[in-house]
N, C-alpha and C positions, 0 to 999 in steps of 0.2 A: 387633490388628485391620486385616486386609486389608480392598480398598476394595469387592468385593461385601459381604461383612459389615457393614462402614459403612452398607450402601443396604437393610438388612431385606429387605421383601417384593420388592425390584425383584431383588436375588439369590434369592430363593425361585424366582420365574418365572423368572430365566435358567438355575438349576442343573432345575428342573423342568421345563424345554423338552427337556434333555438327556436330564435320566430317565426323559422319557415316551420318549423316541426308544431309550433302551439295553431301556427294560421291553418294549418293544414288538416290537426283536433278540429279548430272552430269550423272550417267549411269544409267540411266535410263531401267528398265526390268524387265523380272520374276525374282527373287529369291527365290527360296524353303526358306520358313521361314520366311518371308516375312522381314515386317520394321522393329520388333523385333533383327530379327539377322542381320539385317544390321548394325543397331546400334550401337548392341555387335562386327559385325568385323569394326565398325569406332574406336569402344575404343581399339581394336587392332591391329589398323595403325596407332592410338596417341600412343601404346606403343609400336609400331615398332620405329615409328619416332623418338620418344624420344632415345629410347637405338642405334638407331643406328648415330643420331644427339651425343650422349655423345662417341661411339665409334671412331669418327671422329673429335671430339671437336666441334660440334658445340653448342654443352650446357655443361652446369660444375652442377655438384651433387645437384641435388634439384631441377632446372629448369625445367620445362616444356617445350615438343615439342612446336614449334613453329606452330599456325594455318594452315597455309599453307602447312607445313611439316604433322602434322596431317592429314588433305584432300589429300597430296597424300597416305600417308601410308593405309590411308581407300579403297583408289579407288586400290594401291595396292594386299592388301588385299582381296578385292571385287573382283578384278579378277581372281586370281589365286582362292579362293573358285567357282565362275564359271564357270571358267575351269574342278576344280576336282569335281564337281557333275555333267557335260557337259560328263565327258568320263568314268563314274559311271550309266550314263543313256542310 
């Protein structure tokens, strides 16, 4: 187990921060809230990826989501975020 995996949620936050930035690069466009909100959505995506990964047996307790899984989670949450805001406006 690596340093990040030993720190659970802290690892998800770090990976999520990076995943949010990459998700924003992969999904350009105007998002209400700007880059900060997108990064927060990336953190949520990493958490989502971690919880879903644990549920299906990909990760054990204390393991962070894989980086690619965190990016996918961030993209999914960003898509949902955009859909919800589009319907409001």
